C-alpha positions as CSV (number, residue, x, y, z in Angstrom):
1,X,26.2,-2.7,-10.6
2,X,26.6,-5.5,-12.9
3,X,25.5,-4.3,-16.6
4,X,24.6,-8.0,-17.4
5,X,22.0,-8.1,-15.4
6,X,18.3,-6.5,-16.3
7,X,17.5,-2.7,-14.8
8,X,14.5,-1.6,-13.2
9,X,13.6,2.0,-11.9
10,X,10.6,2.5,-9.2
11,X,9.5,5.7,-8.4
12,X,7.7,6.1,-5.0
13,X,7.3,9.3,-2.7
14,X,9.2,7.6,0.2
15,X,13.0,6.7,0.8
16,X,14.0,3.0,0.8
17,X,14.1,2.9,4.5
18,X,10.7,3.8,4.8
19,X,8.4,2.5,7.9
20,X,5.6,2.5,5.9
21,X,4.9,-1.1,4.6
22,X,4.2,-0.1,1.2
23,X,3.4,-2.5,-1.8
24,X,6.0,-1.0,-3.9
25,X,9.0,-1.5,-1.5
26,X,8.0,-5.0,-1.2
27,X,8.1,-5.6,-4.9
28,X,11.4,-3.9,-5.4
29,X,13.0,-5.7,-2.9
30,X,11.8,-9.0,-4.6
31,X,13.5,-7.6,-7.9
32,X,17.0,-7.2,-5.9
33,X,16.4,-10.6,-4.4
34,X,16.4,-12.1,-7.9
35,X,19.5,-10.1,-8.6
36,X,17.9,-7.3,-10.8
37,X,19.8,-4.0,-10.5
38,X,17.1,-1.7,-8.8
39,X,17.0,2.2,-8.7
40,X,14.7,3.7,-6.2
41,X,14.0,7.4,-7.3
42,X,11.6,9.2,-4.5
43,X,9.5,11.9,-5.6
44,X,11.6,15.2,-6.5
45,X,12.2,17.8,-3.8
46,X,10.3,21.0,-4.9
47,X,11.9,24.6,-4.7
48,X,10.5,25.4,-0.9
49,X,11.6,22.1,0.4
50,X,14.9,23.4,2.0
51,X,15.3,21.5,5.1
52,X,14.2,18.2,6.4
53,X,10.5,18.1,8.2
54,X,10.9,14.5,9.5
55,X,13.2,11.3,9.4
56,X,11.6,10.1,6.3
57,X,12.5,13.6,4.5
58,X,16.1,13.5,6.2
59,X,17.0,10.4,4.4
60,X,15.3,11.7,0.8
61,X,17.6,15.1,1.5
62,X,20.8,12.7,2.0
63,X,20.1,11.0,-1.3
64,X,20.2,13.9,-3.0
65,X,23.3,15.8,-1.3
66,X,25.2,12.3,-2.1
67,X,24.1,12.0,-5.6
68,X,22.5,8.8,-4.6
69,X,23.3,6.1,-2.5
70,X,24.1,2.5,-3.0
71,X,21.8,0.6,-0.2
72,X,23.7,-2.8,-1.4
73,X,25.7,-3.5,-4.8
74,X,22.5,-3.6,-6.8
75,X,20.4,-1.1,-5.3
76,X,20.8,2.6,-6.1
77,X,18.6,5.2,-4.3
78,X,18.4,9.0,-5.4
79,X,16.1,11.9,-4.8
80,X,16.2,14.4,-7.5
81,X,15.3,18.2,-6.7
82,X,13.2,19.9,-9.7
83,X,12.9,23.6,-10.8
84,X,9.2,23.4,-11.2
85,X,7.0,24.3,-8.4
86,X,4.0,21.8,-8.4
87,X,1.6,21.2,-5.7
88,X,-2.1,21.3,-4.8
89,X,-2.2,25.3,-4.2
90,X,-3.1,27.5,-7.1
91,X,-1.4,28.7,-9.1
92,X,0.9,25.6,-8.8
93,X,-2.0,23.0,-9.7
94,X,-1.4,22.5,-13.1
95,X,-1.2,19.2,-15.1
96,X,1.8,20.7,-17.2
97,X,3.6,21.3,-13.8
98,X,2.9,17.5,-12.6
99,X,3.9,15.6,-16.0
100,X,7.1,17.7,-16.7
101,X,8.5,18.0,-13.2
102,X,10.8,15.0,-13.8
103,X,12.2,16.7,-16.7
104,X,13.3,19.7,-14.9
105,X,15.6,18.0,-12.5
106,X,19.0,19.1,-11.7
107,X,21.3,17.7,-11.9
108,X,19.1,15.2,-14.5
109,X,18.5,11.8,-13.2
110,X,20.6,10.6,-16.4
111,X,23.8,12.5,-15.4
112,X,23.8,11.1,-11.5
113,X,23.1,7.7,-13.1
114,X,26.2,7.8,-15.7
115,X,28.1,9.8,-12.5
116,X,27.5,7.0,-10.5
117,X,28.0,4.5,-13.1
118,X,24.3,2.9,-12.6
119,X,23.1,1.3,-15.8
120,X,19.8,2.8,-17.3
121,X,16.7,0.9,-16.8
122,X,15.3,-1.4,-19.2
123,X,11.9,-0.8,-17.4
124,X,10.3,1.8,-15.3
125,X,7.8,1.1,-12.5
126,X,5.6,4.0,-11.9
127,X,4.0,4.1,-8.6
128,X,2.8,7.9,-8.0
129,X,0.3,9.4,-10.2
130,X,2.5,12.4,-11.4
131,X,5.5,9.9,-12.6
132,X,4.7,9.5,-16.3
133,X,7.5,12.2,-17.2
134,X,10.0,9.4,-16.0
135,X,9.5,8.2,-19.3
136,X,10.6,10.8,-20.8
137,X,14.0,10.7,-19.5
138,X,14.1,7.5,-21.3
139,X,12.7,7.4,-24.8
140,X,11.3,3.9,-26.0
141,X,11.6,2.6,-22.3
142,X,8.9,-0.2,-21.6
143,X,7.1,0.9,-18.5
144,X,4.5,-0.6,-15.7
145,X,1.6,2.0,-14.1
146,X,1.4,0.6,-10.7
147,X,-2.1,1.7,-9.1
148,X,-2.6,0.7,-5.4
149,X,-5.3,3.7,-4.9
150,X,-8.0,5.9,-6.3
151,X,-5.6,9.1,-5.8
152,X,-7.7,11.8,-5.9
153,X,-9.2,10.5,-2.3
154,X,-6.1,11.7,-0.8
155,X,-6.5,15.2,0.7
156,X,-3.0,16.1,-0.5
157,X,-3.7,15.4,-4.1
158,X,-4.1,18.3,-6.4
159,X,-7.4,18.5,-8.7
160,X,-5.3,18.2,-11.9
161,X,-4.6,14.8,-10.5
162,X,-7.0,13.7,-12.7
163,X,-5.5,14.9,-16.1
164,X,-2.2,13.8,-14.9
165,X,-3.0,10.4,-14.2
166,X,-4.4,9.9,-17.7
167,X,-1.2,11.0,-19.2
168,X,0.5,8.3,-17.6
169,X,-2.1,5.5,-18.1
170,X,-2.4,6.4,-21.8
171,X,1.5,5.9,-22.2
172,X,2.3,2.7,-19.9
173,X,2.5,-0.4,-21.5
174,X,0.8,-2.1,-18.7
175,X,-1.3,-1.0,-15.8
176,X,-1.4,-3.0,-12.7
177,X,-4.3,-2.3,-10.0
178,X,-4.9,-4.2,-6.5
179,X,-8.6,-4.4,-7.1
180,X,-11.4,-5.3,-9.9
181,X,-13.0,-1.8,-9.1
182,X,-9.8,0.1,-9.9
183,X,-9.7,-1.8,-13.2
184,X,-13.2,-0.8,-14.2
185,X,-12.6,3.0,-12.8
186,X,-9.7,3.4,-15.1
187,X,-11.4,1.7,-18.0
188,X,-14.5,3.9,-17.9
189,X,-13.0,7.1,-16.8
190,X,-10.1,7.4,-18.6
191,X,-10.6,5.2,-21.9
192,X,-8.0,2.7,-21.1
193,X,-8.5,-1.0,-22.9
194,X,-9.0,-3.6,-20.5
195,X,-6.7,-6.0,-21.9
196,X,-3.8,-3.5,-20.8
197,X,-4.8,-3.5,-17.0
198,X,-3.9,-6.3,-14.7
199,X,-5.4,-6.9,-11.2
200,X,-2.9,-8.1,-8.5
201,X,-4.3,-7.7,-5.1
202,X,-2.3,-6.8,-2.3
203,X,0.0,-9.4,-0.8
204,X,1.3,-10.3,2.6
205,X,4.9,-11.3,4.0
206,X,4.5,-15.0,4.3
207,X,7.7,-15.2,6.5
208,X,6.2,-13.0,9.2
209,X,2.9,-15.0,9.2
210,X,5.0,-18.3,9.6
211,X,7.0,-17.1,12.5
212,X,4.0,-15.8,14.2
213,X,2.3,-18.8,14.0
214,X,5.5,-20.2,16.7
215,X,5.9,-17.2,18.6
216,X,4.8,-16.2,22.3
217,X,1.3,-14.6,22.4
218,X,1.7,-10.9,23.0
219,X,-1.7,-10.2,24.4
220,X,-2.0,-13.0,26.9
221,X,-2.9,-10.4,29.8
222,X,-5.9,-9.5,27.5
223,X,-9.3,-11.2,27.8
224,X,-11.1,-13.1,24.9
225,X,-12.6,-12.1,22.4
226,X,-10.1,-10.1,21.0
227,X,-11.3,-7.2,18.5
228,X,-8.4,-5.6,16.5
229,X,-7.9,-3.1,14.4
230,X,-4.6,-2.0,12.4
231,X,-4.0,0.8,10.0
232,X,-4.3,4.4,10.0
233,X,-6.1,5.8,12.7
234,X,-6.9,9.4,11.1
235,X,-9.2,7.3,8.5
236,X,-11.3,5.6,11.3
237,X,-15.1,6.0,10.9
238,X,-15.5,7.0,14.8
239,X,-19.6,6.6,15.0
240,X,-18.6,3.2,13.6
241,X,-15.8,2.4,16.2
242,X,-18.1,4.0,19.0
243,X,-21.2,2.1,17.9
244,X,-19.2,-1.3,17.8
245,X,-17.6,-0.5,21.0
246,X,-21.0,0.2,22.8
247,X,-22.6,-3.2,21.7
248,X,-19.4,-5.1,22.5
249,X,-19.6,-3.8,25.7
250,X,-23.5,-4.6,26.1
251,X,-23.0,-8.3,24.6
252,X,-19.9,-9.5,26.4
253,X,-18.6,-9.3,30.0
254,X,-15.1,-10.2,28.8
255,X,-13.4,-8.6,25.4
256,X,-10.7,-6.3,24.6
257,X,-10.6,-4.0,21.4
258,X,-7.0,-3.6,20.5
259,X,-5.8,-0.7,18.2
260,X,-2.4,-0.7,16.2
261,X,-1.8,2.8,15.0
262,X,-1.3,6.3,15.9
263,X,-3.1,7.5,19.0
264,X,-5.2,10.4,19.2
265,X,-7.3,12.5,21.6
266,X,-10.6,10.8,20.3
267,X,-9.2,7.1,21.0
268,X,-7.7,7.9,24.4
269,X,-11.4,9.1,25.3
270,X,-12.8,6.1,23.9
271,X,-10.5,4.0,26.0
272,X,-11.7,5.7,29.0
273,X,-15.3,4.1,28.6
274,X,-14.5,1.1,26.8
275,X,-11.6,-1.8,27.1
276,X,-9.9,-0.3,24.2
277,X,-6.1,-1.2,24.2
278,X,-4.0,1.4,22.2
279,X,-1.0,-0.3,21.0
280,X,0.3,2.7,19.2
281,X,2.4,2.0,15.9
282,X,4.2,-0.8,15.5
283,X,6.6,-2.5,12.8
284,X,5.0,-4.1,9.9
285,X,6.9,-7.3,10.7
286,X,5.7,-7.5,14.4
287,X,1.9,-7.2,13.3
288,X,1.5,-10.5,12.1
289,X,1.5,-11.9,15.8
290,X,-0.8,-9.6,17.4
291,X,-3.1,-10.8,14.4
292,X,-3.0,-14.3,14.7
293,X,-3.6,-13.9,18.6
294,X,-6.6,-12.2,17.9
295,X,-10.2,-13.3,17.3
296,X,-12.1,-10.7,15.1
297,X,-10.8,-8.0,12.2
298,X,-12.1,-4.7,12.4
299,X,-12.3,-2.8,9.1
300,X,-13.4,0.8,10.3
301,X,-13.1,2.6,6.9
302,X,-16.2,4.9,5.8
303,X,-17.6,5.2,2.3
304,X,-17.2,8.8,2.8
305,X,-13.4,8.3,2.2
306,X,-13.0,8.0,-1.7
307,X,-10.1,6.2,-1.2
308,X,-12.3,3.2,-0.6
309,X,-14.6,3.4,-2.9
310,X,-12.7,1.4,-5.6
311,X,-9.9,-0.1,-3.4
312,X,-9.7,-2.7,-0.4
313,X,-7.6,-1.8,2.7
314,X,-4.6,-4.1,2.9
315,X,-5.4,-5.1,6.3
316,X,-8.4,-7.2,5.0
317,X,-6.1,-9.4,3.4
318,X,-3.9,-9.8,6.6
319,X,-6.9,-10.3,8.5
320,X,-7.8,-13.1,6.2
321,X,-4.6,-14.4,6.3
322,X,-5.0,-14.8,10.1
323,X,-8.1,-16.7,9.9
324,X,-10.1,-13.4,11.2
325,X,-13.8,-12.7,10.4
326,X,-14.0,-9.5,9.5
327,X,-16.7,-6.7,10.7
328,X,-17.1,-3.9,8.1
329,X,-19.4,-1.7,6.7
330,X,-20.4,-2.8,3.4
331,X,-17.7,-1.7,0.7
332,X,-18.0,-2.2,-3.1
333,X,-14.9,-4.2,-3.6
334,X,-16.2,-7.1,-1.5
335,X,-18.7,-8.0,-4.3
336,X,-15.6,-9.0,-6.2
337,X,-13.6,-10.4,-3.7
338,X,-14.0,-13.9,-1.5
339,X,-13.2,-12.7,1.9
340,X,-14.5,-13.8,5.2
341,X,-16.5,-10.3,5.7
342,X,-19.6,-9.9,8.2
343,X,-21.3,-6.7,7.0
344,X,-22.8,-4.7,9.7
345,X,-25.4,-1.7,8.7
346,X,-25.0,1.3,11.2
347,X,-28.7,2.2,10.4
348,X,-29.5,-1.0,12.2
349,X,-28.9,-1.5,15.7
350,X,-29.8,-5.3,15.4
351,X,-27.7,-5.7,12.5
352,X,-24.1,-4.8,14.8
353,X,-25.4,-7.0,17.2
354,X,-25.8,-9.9,15.1
355,X,-22.9,-9.1,13.1
356,X,-20.6,-9.2,16.4
357,X,-22.2,-12.7,17.2
358,X,-21.7,-14.3,14.2
359,X,-18.0,-13.1,14.2
360,X,-17.1,-14.2,17.6
361,X,-19.0,-17.9,16.8
362,X,-16.5,-21.0,17.2
363,X,-17.9,-22.8,14.4
364,X,-17.7,-19.9,12.0
365,X,-13.9,-19.5,12.9
366,X,-13.2,-22.9,12.3
367,X,-15.1,-22.6,8.6
368,X,-13.0,-19.9,7.9
369,X,-9.5,-21.6,9.0
370,X,-10.3,-24.4,6.8
371,X,-11.7,-22.4,4.0
372,X,-8.6,-20.2,3.8
373,X,-5.6,-22.5,5.0
374,X,-3.7,-21.9,1.8
375,X,-4.4,-18.0,1.7
376,X,-1.0,-17.1,3.2
377,X,0.9,-18.9,0.8
378,X,-1.1,-17.9,-2.4
379,X,-1.2,-14.3,-1.2
380,X,2.6,-13.8,-0.6
381,X,4.9,-11.6,-2.0
382,X,6.6,-14.5,-3.5
383,X,3.4,-15.9,-5.4
384,X,2.8,-12.1,-6.6
385,X,6.6,-11.6,-7.8
386,X,6.2,-14.8,-9.8
387,X,2.9,-13.5,-11.4
388,X,4.7,-10.5,-12.4
389,X,7.6,-11.9,-14.1
390,X,5.1,-14.1,-16.0
391,X,3.9,-11.1,-17.9
392,X,5.1,-10.5,-21.1
393,X,6.6,-7.2,-20.8
394,X,9.1,-8.9,-18.3
395,X,9.7,-12.2,-19.9
396,X,10.9,-9.9,-23.1
397,X,13.7,-8.3,-20.8
398,X,14.7,-11.8,-19.4
399,X,14.9,-13.3,-22.8
400,X,17.2,-10.2,-23.7
401,X,19.7,-11.4,-20.7
402,X,19.6,-14.7,-21.0
403,X,20.7,-15.4,-24.7
C-alpha cells in the first residue's frame, strides 16, 4: 500500500466478496477507485466460531487464518478473533462486552496491520452498531458512524444494542444516516446534536441501470402489466401480498407478479393459485433489467417490523430509478421523501383496487418517467461519493495529503 495516500478503515459483518448489495461495500469500492488505501474489517469471530457455517463465513475464516488478504494493492481485508463472548443470549448480552470486543482481539488488529505493512487509518467508517471499540485501537482518529437501519429491529441483535449504539454515536465525529427519520430518532433517543448528523439516502448503481436500458427483456414471455418485488422474502407481509394478488386477479385478465428473492413454502403455495413467478435470488447487477421491464414495484413491508419505522427499503429507490409506480402501505418515511408511491390500506378493499388501477394507468406512468428522469444520475453512488468527500472531515484529510 502507498503510505503517501489517505487510508480509511471500514467495519461490516460481511467479507469483501459478499453477495449482499450493501451500501458500506459500495462506498468502500468508491474510495478504492479514488486511490485511497482501504482496510475492510469484518465483525470478529467469537470464541464459539470454530468452523464456517456458509460461504461468507469461509471467506472470513480465510482472512483470519492468513492474517488478512490483499484484495488489490490498495484493498486489505481482515477478520479478527476476539476473546470476549458477545451475543443476544444471557449472560453474554452485556454492553461492556459489545463495546470492548474489538480491544480483546488476538492478534490485535494493529499487530496485523504492522505485519502486513498496511498504514494505520486516517479515519474509520463504522457500519455495525457494536463497532465503536475500533476507535480505541487508534486514539484520536477521525470517525464516521454510518447508520443504515434501526438496529434493534433485527431479531439477531441483543437488547443491549441501544446502550452500545449510544456509546458509538456520542464518540463519532460525524453520523451519516439513510433517512430523515433515523436522524430524528438518533437525536431524540440518544441526545445527539442534529448538526452532527448528515442524511444521505440510499444510492443506486448508475452503470447497471444504464446498461439495463439497452439490454434484452428477460421477462419477454410474461404478460403485462408486470408487478415486481425485489428483496428479503422473510420480511414480506404475506397478508398484504395475498390481498394484492387476489385483487389483481379480479381486476385483470392478464398480469404477472414477479418475486426476486429467496423462495419459501408460502410463496410456492401462492404461485399455485396466482400467476406468481418466483425467480429466486439474483446478483444485484442483474436486477435493473428486470425492474426496467416491469410496470409496477411492490413494497411488501409491514409496520409491525421495527426495521421500517425509521428507514426506507433500498428497493424503493431502485423502483423510482426505473420509473415504476410503487404500491405500498403507508410508511412514516414517505412523508419526508418525494417518491412515486401509491398508498393502499389493507382495511379498505376499495383502496387496494384503486391503488392497482392508478399504478398501471399509462398517463401516470408517463408523469413519473418525466418527473424522475434525472433520478438515476442524482442518486448514483458516484454522486453520493462526491457528497461524502464534501464533508469537512474528509476535506481535512485530503488537504493533509495534497500539501
